C-alpha positions in Angstrom: 29.9 -6.0 1.8 28.8 -2.7 3.6 26.7 -1.7 0.6 24.4 -4.6 1.2 23.7 -3.8 4.9 20.4 -2.1 4.2 19.1 -5.3 2.5 19.5 -7.3 5.7 16.9 -5.6 7.9 13.6 -7.0 9.1 10.5 -5.3 7.7 8.5 -4.0 10.7 7.0 -0.7 9.5 4.1 0.2 7.1 2.5 3.3 5.8 -1.2 3.0 4.9 -2.7 5.5 2.5 -6.1 6.1 4.0 -6.9 9.7 3.0 -9.0 9.3 -0.1 -12.5 10.8 -0.6 -14.1 7.5 -1.5 -16.4 8.8 -4.1 -16.9 5.5 -5.8 -18.1 3.9 -2.6 -20.5 6.6 -1.5 -23.6 4.8 -2.7 -22.8 1.9 -0.5 -21.1 3.6 2.5 -22.1 7.2 2.5 -20.9 8.4 5.8 -17.5 6.8 6.4 -14.0 7.0 4.9 -13.3 3.9 2.8 -11.0 2.2 5.3 -13.7 2.2 7.9 -16.3 0.5 5.7 -17.9 -2.3 7.8 -17.1 -5.8 6.8 -18.5 -8.6 9.0 -19.2 -6.1 11.7 -15.6 -4.6 11.7 -13.9 -1.8 9.8 -12.0 -3.0 6.7 -8.9 -1.3 8.2 -9.0 -3.8 11.2 -8.9 -6.7 8.8 -5.9 -5.2 7.1 -4.1 -4.4 10.3 -4.7 -7.9 11.6 -3.2 -9.4 8.4 0.0 -7.4 8.5 0.5 -7.6 12.3 0.4 -11.4 11.9 3.3 -11.1 9.5 5.4 -9.0 11.8 4.5 -5.3 11.3 4.9 -3.4 14.6 4.6 0.2 13.5 1.9 1.7 11.3 1.8 5.3 9.9 -1.7 6.2 8.6 -1.9 8.9 6.1 -5.5 10.2 6.6 -7.6 13.1 5.3 -11.3 12.7 4.6 -13.2 12.2 7.9 -10.0 11.4 9.6 -11.6 11.7 13.0 -13.6 8.6 12.4 -10.3 6.6 12.1 -8.4 8.3 14.8 -11.2 8.1 17.4 -11.9 4.4 16.6 -8.3 3.2 16.9 -6.4 5.7 19.0 -2.6 5.3 19.2 -2.5 1.6 19.6 -4.2 -1.5 18.1 -3.4 -4.9 19.5 -0.3 -3.5 21.2 0.9 -2.2 17.9 1.8 1.5 17.4 -0.4 3.7 15.2 0.8 7.1 14.2 -1.3 9.5 12.1 -0.4 12.2 9.5 -3.4 14.3 8.6 -3.3 15.8 5.1 -3.8 19.6 5.1 -5.8 19.2 1.9 -6.3 16.2 -0.5 -2.8 15.3 -1.8 -3.5 12.1 -3.8 -1.7 8.8 -3.2 1.8 10.2 -4.1 1.5 13.5 -2.3 0.0 11.8 0.8 2.9 9.4 1.0 5.6 12.0 0.6 3.9 14.2 3.2 3.4 11.3 5.6 7.1 10.3 5.6 8.1 14.0 6.0 6.1 14.1 9.3 6.5 10.6 10.7 9.4 8.5 9.5 9.0 4.7 9.5 11.0 3.0 12.2 12.9 0.8 9.8 13.7 0.8 6.1 12.6 -0.9 3.9 8.9 -0.4 4.8 5.6 -1.4 3.4 3.3 1.0 1.6 -0.3 -0.1 1.5 -3.6 1.2 0.0 -6.3 1.7 2.6 -9.0 0.4 0.3 -7.4 -2.8 -1.2 -6.4 -6.1 0.3 -3.8 -8.3 -1.3 -2.8 -11.6 0.3 1.0 -11.3 -0.1 3.6 -13.2 1.9 5.8 -10.5 3.5 8.7 -13.0 3.9 8.7 -13.9 0.2 8.3 -10.3 -0.9 11.2 -9.3 1.4 13.4 -12.1 0.2 12.9 -11.0 -3.4 13.4 -7.3 -2.6 16.7 -8.0 -0.8 18.0 -10.3 -3.5 17.4 -7.8 -6.2 18.7 -4.9 -4.1 15.5 -3.1 -5.1 14.6 0.5 -4.2 10.8 -0.1 -4.8 9.2 -3.5 -5.2 5.7 -3.9 -6.6 3.5 -6.8 -5.6 1.7 -8.0 -8.8 -1.1 -10.3 -9.8 -2.5 -11.5 -13.1 -5.9 -10.0 -14.1 -8.1 -10.4 -17.1 -9.7 -7.0 -16.3 -6.4 -5.1 -15.9 -7.9 -2.1 -17.6 -9.0 -1.3 -14.0 -5.4 -1.3 -12.8 -1.9 -0.3 -13.7 -0.2 -2.8 -16.1 3.4 -3.7 -15.3 5.9 -5.1 -17.9 8.9 -6.8 -16.3 12.2 -8.4 -17.5 12.9 -12.0 -16.7 14.7 -11.0 -13.4 11.6 -8.9 -12.3 13.0 -5.5 -13.2 10.2 -3.1 -14.2 10.4 -2.1 -17.8 7.2 -0.1 -18.1 4.1 1.0 -16.2 0.9 1.8 -18.0 -2.6 2.5 -16.8 -5.5 1.0 -18.7 -3.7 -1.8 -20.5 -5.6 -5.1 -20.9 -4.3 -8.5 -19.7 -1.2 -9.6 -17.9 0.5 -8.5 -14.7 -1.0 -5.6 -12.7 -0.2 -3.5 -9.7 -1.6 -5.0 -6.5 -1.0 -1.9 -4.3 1.4 -3.6 -1.8 4.9 -2.1 -2.1 8.2 -2.6 -0.3 10.1 0.7 -0.3 13.6 1.9 0.6 13.2 5.2 2.4 16.1 6.8 0.5 14.3 6.3 -2.8 11.4 8.6 -1.6 13.6 11.2 0.1 15.4 11.8 -3.3 12.1 12.5 -5.1 12.1 15.9 -6.7 8.6 17.0 -5.9 7.9 19.7 -3.3 5.8 18.8 -0.3 2.0 19.4 -0.3 1.7 19.0 -4.0 -1.2 16.8 -5.1 0.5 13.8 -6.8 -0.3 10.3 -8.0 1.8 7.3 -7.2 1.2 5.9 -10.6 1.5 8.9 -12.8 4.0 11.0 -10.9 6.2 9.2 -8.3 6.8 6.1 -10.3 7.8 8.1 -13.4 10.1 10.3 -11.3 11.8 7.3 -9.7 12.4 5.7 -13.1 13.9 8.9 -14.5 16.2 9.1 -11.4 17.5 5.6 -12.1 15.9 3.9 -9.1 15.7 0.1 -9.1 12.1 -0.9 -9.5 11.2 -4.5 -9.5 7.9 -6.5 -9.6 7.1 -9.6 -7.5 4.2 -11.8 -8.7 2.0 -13.2 -5.9 -0.6 -15.9 -6.2 -2.6 -14.4 -3.3 -6.1 -13.1 -3.7 -6.9 -9.4 -4.3 -9.9 -7.2 -3.7 -10.6 -3.5 -4.1 -13.4 -2.4 -1.8 -13.5 1.0 -3.4 -15.9 -0.4 -5.9 -19.4 -1.3 -4.6 -19.6 -4.7 -6.3 -16.3 -5.8 -4.7 -17.2 -4.3 -1.4 -20.4 -6.4 -1.2 -18.4 -9.6 -1.7 -15.6 -8.6 0.6 -16.9 -10.5 3.7 -16.9 -13.8 1.9 -13.5 -12.9 0.3 -11.8 -12.0 3.6 -13.1 -14.8 5.8 -10.8 -17.7 4.6 -7.8 -15.4 4.5 -8.3 -14.1 8.0 -9.1 -17.6 9.4 -5.6 -18.8 8.3 -4.0 -15.9 10.2 -5.8 -16.4 13.6 
């Protein structure tokens, strides 16, 4: 069936949202953007790139803003023979505005593509996530984990088939948003927000896509999750990442 062709493509592209101001982490890492926070002698972003390159990502678009020169000068246009492209926010645009601006300036090579947060790490199998996304013919698939402290994250309520029923910040207990998304490019192109608006993924784009009738699904992963934007998690990140990285080498 021709309508299913878009669900038979390999996932080889990713957009990393790396433009935040990092105010929560300033006490621990005062002079660097969050993705460049050192962990075991290497920037956090290197650990993240290594993980997704090992799963087949070949093309990265980095949405950067605050102290972007630290990132661009460290990595340049290639990392481990993988293409890196940068989109510099003209002003702080938030996670949603940064994503829309990034894809307007540098389209992913393939769709669907990953969207990743530059300050979180979630151990998610790309092949399992892709299989679920394709089977459900999803426009936007959330990777989720179970958390007892979900008031820190966006809570996701799903139907038995994984369809997203509701998204709510600050709810306690249950499945929460892990910040790894598989996204069909068409679902973003149809968003109704003008470019260069400051927008949130959670409060603006997700709500807009639901109102437009887009197919949103949630995929539960058993992988480990860490948010280095919080100093307490940042200080334990080296121990957290070591076993994950060793399995990918």
